[in-house]
C-alpha positions as a printed Julia matrix, in Angstrom:
104×3 Matrix{Float64}:
  -0.07  -0.08  -0.18
   1.2    3.34  -1.16
   0.81   5.59   1.84
   2.05   9.53   2.3
   5.21   9.28   4.29
   3.3   11.46   7.13
   0.76   8.77   7.26
   3.64   5.93   7.43
   5.17   7.76  10.23
   1.93   8.29  12.17
   1.11   4.46  12.15
   4.6    3.73  13.19
   4.61   6.16  16.24
   0.93   4.89  17.19
   2.4    1.37  17.23
   5.48   2.4   19.23
   3.36   4.53  21.46
   5.28   7.24  21.03
   3.13  10.49  21.77
   5.63  13.19  21.21
   6.6   11.85  17.5
   2.8   11.06  16.94
   2.04  14.81  17.55
   4.9   15.98  15.22
   2.88  14.37  12.27
   0.63  17.36  12.76
   1.05  21.24  11.9
   1.08  23.56  15.0
  -2.61  24.4   14.53
  -3.96  21.01  13.37
  -7.23  19.76  14.76
  -8.26  16.26  15.52
 -11.78  14.82  16.28
 -12.31  11.55  18.02
 -15.06  10.33  20.2
 -17.17  13.34  20.02
 -14.23  15.62  21.13
 -12.06  18.2   19.55
  -8.42  18.64  20.12
  -6.67  21.93  18.87
  -3.02  22.27  18.16
   0.0   19.83  18.66
   0.16  20.09  22.63
  -3.45  18.95  22.92
  -2.86  16.09  20.5
   0.0   15.05  22.1
  -1.77  14.98  25.37
  -4.65  13.26  23.9
  -3.05  10.33  22.24
  -0.65   9.94  25.27
  -3.69   9.23  27.25
  -5.26   6.97  24.68
  -2.03   5.4   24.72
  -2.29   4.49  28.28
  -5.83   3.69  28.36
  -6.04   1.51  25.28
  -2.48   0.46  24.1
  -4.01   0.46  20.53
  -1.86  -0.36  17.34
  -3.01   0.31  13.93
  -2.71  -1.98  10.53
  -3.62  -0.09   7.39
  -6.48  -1.91   5.66
  -7.27   0.54   2.83
  -6.02   4.08   1.74
  -7.56   6.19  -0.97
  -5.71   9.18  -2.21
  -8.46  10.87  -3.71
 -10.64  10.95  -0.77
  -7.72  11.54   1.84
  -8.91   8.66   3.89
  -7.36   5.52   5.68
  -9.19   2.52   6.75
  -7.44   0.55   9.58
  -7.7   -2.17  11.97
  -7.37  -0.93  15.39
  -6.48  -3.53  17.98
  -5.93  -2.8   21.88
  -7.15  -3.03  25.44
 -10.85  -1.8   24.91
 -14.22  -3.68  24.39
 -14.86  -5.0   20.86
 -11.28  -5.06  19.67
 -10.37  -5.15  17.13
 -12.23  -2.59  15.23
 -12.26  -1.24  11.92
 -11.97   2.87  11.89
 -11.65   5.22   9.06
  -9.26   8.18   9.34
  -9.98  11.6    7.08
  -7.2   13.55   6.59
  -6.46  17.18   5.47
  -2.73  17.94   4.57
  -0.53  21.0    4.7
   3.01  21.23   4.05
   3.43  17.75   4.16
   1.91  17.35   7.69
  -1.59  16.66   9.07
  -3.71  19.71   9.42
  -6.95  17.8   10.22
  -7.9   14.47  11.21
 -11.21  13.1   11.74
 -11.56   9.46  12.85
 -14.89   7.72  12.48
């Protein structure tokens, strides 16, 4: 699967539970929408993913990427009810980084 470099890095950092490196995949003013909450800016994103890593220990396996839709379907496996689950990540990019991410 041919993924943008920043998405490959995001998956790697998620699977290594590296919250700092994960947040660096985003622009300074990026926005993440997940579980009904909005996380604004790189620092909030780092705090959000750090808590999620501690709570769920989730790893990502890419299943399908659409370059035209900027979506990535993943299998998420971790310490949560119903694991594994399939989620879709909707991206917007800016200067090679993620500017917006919505997880559904």
